C-alpha positions as CSV (number, residue, x, y, z in Angstrom):
1,M,128.0,138.0,164.1
2,N,128.3,133.9,164.3
3,E,132.1,133.8,163.8
4,N,134.6,131.2,164.9
5,P,136.7,132.2,167.8
6,D,139.7,131.6,166.1
7,T,138.8,133.5,163.1
8,R,137.8,136.6,165.3
9,F,141.1,136.4,167.0
10,R,143.0,136.5,163.8
11,R,140.7,139.2,162.3
12,L,141.1,141.3,165.2
13,G,145.0,140.8,165.3
14,M,145.2,141.9,161.5
15,R,143.0,145.0,162.2
16,S,145.4,145.7,165.3
17,W,148.5,145.3,163.1
18,R,147.1,147.4,159.8
19,R,145.6,150.3,161.2
20,G,146.9,152.9,158.6
21,T,149.4,154.9,160.8
22,R,152.6,153.0,161.8
23,E,152.3,154.3,165.4
24,M,149.0,152.8,165.9
25,D,150.1,149.6,164.2
26,L,152.9,149.1,166.7
27,V,150.9,150.1,169.9
28,L,147.7,148.0,169.0
29,G,149.6,145.4,167.1
30,R,152.1,144.7,170.1
31,F,149.3,145.1,172.7
32,W,147.3,142.4,170.7
33,D,150.2,140.0,170.2
34,E,151.0,140.1,173.9
35,A,147.8,140.5,175.5
36,G,145.0,139.7,173.2
37,K,144.5,136.2,174.3
38,A,144.1,137.5,178.0
39,L,140.9,139.4,177.0
40,D,137.5,138.0,178.2
41,A,134.5,138.1,175.8
42,S,133.4,141.5,176.8
43,E,136.7,142.8,176.5
44,L,137.2,141.4,173.0
45,D,133.8,143.3,172.1
46,L,135.0,146.4,173.6
47,Y,138.4,146.4,171.8
48,E,136.8,145.5,168.6
49,D,134.5,148.6,169.1
50,L,137.9,150.7,169.8
51,L,139.3,149.2,166.5
52,C,136.6,151.3,164.8
53,E,137.9,154.4,166.3
54,S,140.2,156.6,164.1
55,D,143.8,156.5,164.3
56,Q,143.9,160.0,165.4
57,D,141.8,159.9,168.2
58,L,143.5,156.5,169.4
59,Y,147.0,158.2,169.4
60,A,145.7,161.1,171.4
61,W,144.2,158.7,173.9
62,V,147.3,156.4,174.6
63,S,149.6,159.3,174.3
64,G,147.7,161.3,177.2
65,K,147.0,164.2,174.8
66,G,143.2,163.4,174.8
67,K,140.6,162.0,177.1
68,P,139.0,158.7,175.6
69,P,135.4,158.1,176.1
70,E,134.5,156.7,179.4
71,R,133.6,153.2,178.0
72,F,137.3,152.8,176.7
73,V,139.2,154.1,179.8
74,C,140.0,150.7,181.4
75,L,140.9,149.3,178.2
76,I,143.2,152.3,177.2
77,T,144.7,152.3,180.5
78,R,145.8,148.7,180.0
79,I,147.2,149.4,176.4
80,K,149.2,152.3,178.0
81,A,150.4,150.1,180.7
82,H,151.5,147.5,178.3
83,G,153.2,149.9,176.1
84,T,155.3,151.1,179.2
85,A,155.8,147.8,180.3
86,S,157.1,146.3,177.2
87,G,158.9,149.5,175.6
């Protein structure tokens, strides 16, 4: 995708805040608003892939009720730590 970085950032922010379930809106939206700019290019790609996952799976992963796929473990760990620190 040949997308302007600012456009991508806004798009990912919108997708973070408009998940479909309020719980994941709050978890991912807050994470994005406070930590999104700190993600490097490869982390942005991974985060974008993470946003394609179902809210039910995401909630299980961030709540510790399910094990995320290995490729998402570091990112889920950051999201969980962020939620704990800001909550």
